[in-house]
C-alpha positions, 0 to 999 in steps of 0.5 A: 288234240291233233287227230283233225289236221289242216289241209294246208293254207286257205288264204291270206287276208291283208289291208290295202289303201286305195283299191284301184292301186290294189287291183292294178298291181295284183292283176297287172304286176303279179298276174293273179285273177281277180276272182271276187268283187265283194264287200267286207261283210262286217263293214260293207262300206269297204271292198273285199277283193279276192285274187287267185288262180283261174277258179279261186282254188283253196291255198292260191287265195290272197284277199284285201280289205282297201280302206282308202286312206288308211295309215301305213302300218308296221311289221313286227311281233304279233303279226304275219310278216311275209306272205310267199307265193310259189313260181317255177324254179327257173322263173325267178330271174324273169320276175327280177327283170320284170319287177325292175322294169315296172318299176316295183320295190324288190330286193335282189334274189337271195338263197334261203336254205337252199331256196331261191327267194325274191322279196318284193313290196306292194304299193302299200307296203305288204311283204311278198316273197316269190319262192322258187318251188320245184314240184309245184304242179299247180297252174296258176292263172293264165289270163294275165297280160305280160305274165307267160304261162310258164312264169305264172304265179302258182298259188301260195307257198307259206306265210312267216309269223314274227313273234316275241316268244317262239314256244307258245306259238310253236306249241299251238301249231304242233299240238293243237293244230297238228302241224309238223316241225320240219326245220329248226335253226336259231331264230326260225322254225318251219311247220309243215301241213299234210305233205309240207309242199307249197301252200302248206307251210308256216314259218315262225320267226323271232322278232326283237324289234317290237310289236307290229301295228296292223294297219295298211300294208300288213296281214290281217289274218291267215286262214287255214283249209278245212275239207267240210263243215263237219271237219270245221265243227270238230275242229272247233270243238277241239279248240274250245275243249283246249281252252281256246276262245273260238268264234261261232261258225260265220258264213262267209258266202263262199265258205264258212269260218271260225276264228281265233288267236294264237298266243302271239296275237296272230289271227287264225281262221279255219275256212272250208273249201266248199262252196267256192267262188262260183256260187253266185256267178259263172266261172268265166265271169268271176270278179267282173261285178260286185257281188253281195250276199243275200242278207246284203242285197237289200241294201245294194244301191246304198252299198254301191254308191258308197264304194269307189268305182273299180276299172277291172282288167279284161281277160288278157289271155295270149296278150303281150305286156 
């Protein structure tokens, strides 16, 4: 049941509160590109905001459902409790100074199994790790104000799943999803996809503090990469054959998706790499305007009227802080 294996992380989707604060933080503070301004297709009265590198490459994408006024959630068992981004190895000190000057709720860097990690929280409480990642050749987004190219966030590094019982989740990752356990110690295990580099890692950690509560500042789901629809369909059939309840293939305009839950409760998605985010607007104009899928276009006026106006930062290539 592991002949089809994920190519890595595709994206992470989280829940935010105020959408403008969300845009300001991820573009102005972390220096990601707003690559798509659309709506939650299942609840089009709220935005769905996508951030990533220049093109929105799979494994660089963090997305949000920003429900204004949503209560603060609580990390705990059954949730993805940390989303990690890769940065150049020599950049952790630079990021520490930058975050302290803004200011941002951030901890001092720590050594985690020989790797330097800086943990911060966004304005709505989402836990973000910046991980020093030698060998990550991705370029990130070079158009952000105040973030020089040499320090830019490269893309997703890994996610951390917190679980009351480790073994059932670990079995799904290894036996059903074909990941390889590369490290295990005490209350934590690491699983790798493909070569196990940045963007292809899942950590499973023991949680003894009780269940989490999914709301503002928590992760909604984690998506893994399928190169194409055929592979996605094969994967779906294998999951069904193993007794996993999995959705039909759902059109998300920029990829197709299937969803299922692992035994601890975390929602997983398998998303295709194609067709990508330039399907409905030019690459240079990504994220500038509200985009809707064809089936929602007839309701554009009503949808737009219900959404708060967003101030989207201009392309700031070469600008100072």
